[in-house]
Structures are given as C-alpha cells and as structure tokens.
C-alpha positions as CSV (number, residue, x, y, z in Angstrom):
1,M,159.6,191.2,-199.1
2,I,159.3,188.2,-201.4
3,F,163.1,187.8,-201.1
4,L,162.8,187.4,-197.3
5,V,160.2,184.9,-197.5
6,V,162.2,182.8,-199.8
7,I,165.3,183.2,-197.5
8,K,163.2,182.1,-194.5
9,S,161.9,179.0,-196.1
10,E,165.4,178.0,-197.1
11,I,166.7,178.5,-193.7
12,I,163.9,176.4,-192.3
13,N,164.7,173.5,-194.8
14,I,168.3,173.4,-193.9
15,R,169.3,170.2,-192.1
16,P,171.0,170.6,-188.8
17,T,174.6,169.8,-188.4
18,Q,175.4,166.3,-186.8
19,F,176.8,168.3,-183.8
20,V,173.4,169.7,-183.2
21,I,171.4,166.4,-183.9
22,N,173.7,164.7,-181.4
23,F,173.4,167.4,-178.8
24,N,169.6,167.1,-179.0
25,K,169.7,163.3,-178.9
26,M,171.9,163.5,-175.7
27,N,169.8,166.2,-174.1
28,N,166.6,164.2,-174.6
29,Y,168.2,161.0,-173.4
30,I,168.9,162.8,-170.3
31,K,165.5,164.3,-169.7
32,V,163.9,161.0,-170.4
33,G,165.7,159.1,-167.9
34,K,166.6,161.7,-165.2
35,Y,165.6,159.5,-162.2
36,L,167.0,156.5,-163.9
37,H,170.4,158.3,-164.4
38,L,170.3,159.2,-160.8
39,S,169.5,155.5,-159.7
40,A,172.6,154.4,-161.9
41,F,175.0,157.1,-160.3
42,I,173.6,155.8,-156.7
43,G,174.6,152.1,-158.1
44,I,178.1,153.3,-159.1
45,Y,178.5,155.1,-155.8
46,L,177.6,151.8,-153.9
47,S,180.1,149.8,-155.9
48,F,182.7,152.4,-155.1
49,I,182.0,152.2,-151.6
50,G,182.3,148.4,-151.6
51,I,185.6,148.5,-153.6
52,M,187.1,151.1,-151.2
53,N,186.2,148.9,-148.1
54,I,187.6,145.6,-149.9
55,I,191.0,147.6,-150.5
56,N,191.0,148.7,-146.7
57,I,190.2,145.0,-145.6
58,I,192.8,143.2,-147.6
59,D,195.6,143.4,-145.0
60,Q,193.4,141.9,-142.2
61,H,192.8,138.4,-141.1
62,D,189.4,136.5,-141.8
63,I,189.5,138.3,-145.1
64,I,186.4,136.2,-146.5
65,I,184.0,137.0,-143.8
66,K,184.7,140.7,-144.0
67,I,184.8,140.9,-147.7
68,L,181.5,139.1,-148.6
69,P,179.2,142.1,-147.6
70,W,181.0,144.4,-149.5
71,T,181.2,142.1,-152.5
72,L,177.4,142.0,-152.3
73,L,177.2,145.6,-152.2
74,I,179.3,145.9,-155.3
75,I,177.0,143.4,-157.1
76,L,174.0,145.3,-155.9
77,G,175.5,148.6,-157.1
78,L,176.6,147.3,-160.4
79,S,173.2,145.6,-161.1
80,L,171.4,148.8,-160.3
81,T,173.4,150.7,-162.6
82,I,173.1,148.3,-165.6
83,I,169.2,147.8,-165.1
84,A,168.8,151.6,-164.8
85,E,170.6,152.3,-167.9
86,L,168.8,149.5,-169.9
87,D,165.6,151.0,-168.7
88,V,166.7,154.5,-169.8
89,H,167.3,152.9,-173.3
90,G,163.8,151.5,-173.5
91,R,162.3,154.7,-172.2
92,Y,164.3,156.7,-174.9
93,Q,162.7,154.3,-177.6
94,N,159.2,155.1,-176.2
95,Y,160.0,158.7,-176.4
96,K,160.8,158.4,-180.2
97,Q,157.8,156.3,-180.7
98,V,155.4,158.7,-179.0
99,K,157.0,161.7,-180.5
100,E,156.6,160.4,-184.0
101,K,152.9,159.2,-183.3
102,L,152.0,162.7,-181.8
103,Y,153.5,164.4,-184.7
104,K,151.8,162.3,-187.4
105,Y,148.4,162.0,-185.6
106,G,148.3,165.2,-183.3
107,Y,147.4,165.0,-179.7
108,N,145.3,161.7,-179.1
109,E,144.6,160.4,-175.7
110,R,144.7,156.8,-177.1
111,I,148.3,156.9,-178.0
112,I,149.2,158.5,-174.6
113,K,147.4,155.6,-172.8
114,L,149.8,153.2,-174.2
115,Y,152.6,154.8,-172.4
116,M,151.2,155.8,-169.0
117,H,152.0,152.6,-167.0
118,S,155.1,153.9,-165.2
119,N,156.6,157.1,-164.2
120,C,159.5,156.6,-166.6
121,Q,157.1,156.1,-169.5
122,R,155.0,159.3,-168.5
123,D,158.4,161.2,-168.5
124,A,159.2,160.0,-172.1
125,V,155.8,161.0,-173.1
126,T,156.0,164.4,-171.4
127,V,159.3,165.2,-173.0
128,A,158.0,164.1,-176.4
129,A,155.1,166.4,-175.9
130,E,157.3,169.1,-174.8
131,D,159.1,169.0,-178.0
132,L,155.9,169.2,-179.9
133,K,154.4,172.0,-177.6
134,L,151.7,169.6,-176.3
135,Q,153.1,169.4,-172.8
136,K,150.2,171.1,-171.1
137,K,147.6,168.8,-172.6
138,V,149.5,165.8,-171.6
139,K,150.3,166.8,-168.1
140,S,146.5,167.7,-167.6
141,F,145.7,164.2,-169.0
142,F,148.0,162.7,-166.6
143,F,146.5,164.7,-163.7
144,E,142.9,163.7,-164.8
145,K,143.9,160.0,-164.6
146,G,145.1,160.5,-161.2
147,Y,148.7,160.6,-161.8
148,R,151.0,162.7,-159.5
149,W,154.8,163.2,-159.2
150,Y,154.9,160.6,-156.4
151,H,153.3,157.8,-158.5
152,I,156.6,156.0,-159.1
153,L,155.5,152.3,-159.1
154,L,154.1,150.7,-161.9
155,G,150.3,150.7,-162.3
156,A,150.7,146.9,-163.1
157,F,152.4,146.3,-159.7
158,F,149.1,147.1,-157.9
159,E,147.2,144.7,-159.8
160,D,149.7,141.9,-159.7
161,P,152.3,142.5,-157.0
162,L,154.3,139.5,-158.7
163,V,154.5,141.0,-162.1
164,I,158.3,141.9,-161.5
165,F,158.9,138.3,-161.2
166,K,157.7,137.5,-164.6
167,N,160.0,137.3,-167.7
168,N,157.7,139.1,-170.0
169,F,158.1,142.1,-167.7
170,W,161.9,142.1,-167.8
171,I,161.9,141.7,-171.6
172,K,159.5,144.5,-172.2
173,I,161.3,147.0,-169.7
174,L,164.9,146.2,-170.3
175,F,165.1,145.0,-173.8
176,T,162.8,147.3,-175.6
177,E,163.3,147.1,-179.4
178,Y,165.3,149.9,-181.3
179,Y,163.1,152.5,-183.0
180,Q,164.1,154.4,-186.0
181,L,162.8,157.9,-186.4
182,N,160.9,158.7,-189.7
183,F,160.1,162.3,-189.4
184,F,163.0,163.6,-187.2
185,Y,166.7,163.7,-187.2
186,G,168.5,161.3,-184.9
C-alpha cells in the first residue's frame, strides 16, 4: 500500500511533455478568444471576397472606380483580422494573470472585478476558473452583477461612448503586456 502512494506522488510530480504543454496552451488560446477568432475569420473572408472581385474586374474599363470599394473591403477585412487577433493575445495574457491569482489567493471577487469589463475578459476569467474548478462560482458572480451572454459591448462604452476613440483604450486592449506564468507550465 505504501508503495502505491509513492508511485502516485511521483506520477503527479512528473513534468508534462512539451507537446502536452503546447497543446494545452493552444486549446486555452482558442477557448479564451473564441468570438474574436470568429471575427478574424470573418475578416479573412471579407478580404478574400474583395480580392476575388478585384481579379474579376481587372479586364474591364473604368478599373479604378470599380476596384475602390473592393479595396476598402480588403482593408476592412484585414484590419478586423489584425485587431481581433491582437485582442485575443491580450485576453490570453489576462487569462494567465487571473489563473495565477485565483490559484495563489483562491476565489476572490476583488480579483474577478478587475477583469469583468468586457465579454472577452469575462471569457478569459471563465476559462481560467474552469481550469481551477471555480467556474460555477465565477459564472454565478457574473450573473449576480447582471452580465448575460448577450452583453458583448464594454461596460465603459456605456459610461463614455467616445472611449473607443481614446489612445489609452487601444493600448490597453491591443497591446497588453506579456505575462510570464510562475505556477503553471506554458
């Protein structure tokens, strides 16, 4: 019986392989930004439509007038893709921060309040809580605060609709600083 306990404790302390670590990173990256990845694919699709229509127009006369709207569609699609993926990167950094804070301090509403301003941040918190078996508590906290699945816009947007035109907003959303995990692999 003692032999089995020793084996179990040694198995638990084994470091996962690099493949498992990378697979978990990729899986969490996808879960944290599921709607943002969807937006990025929509942006790629819009760009593809624009490129295909420009290819069809090349042989016609008055090329500039006909190409301009499709060029704008390509620019819009690529911008949407870049912004969405930069936002996913930021939310993944939030995920790592929240996961470590919840692991270190346990469930604490003060930690969660820091990341409940947008749907994407709430998704990051929910995925981190899911990893630590705290998902029910976190979801009930968001429900108590009045957040539902259809609350997509930022809470700050309702306080100040011009917040999206402020430089600090874009820096905070798109250029979130890299967070190095201390307690987990990855």
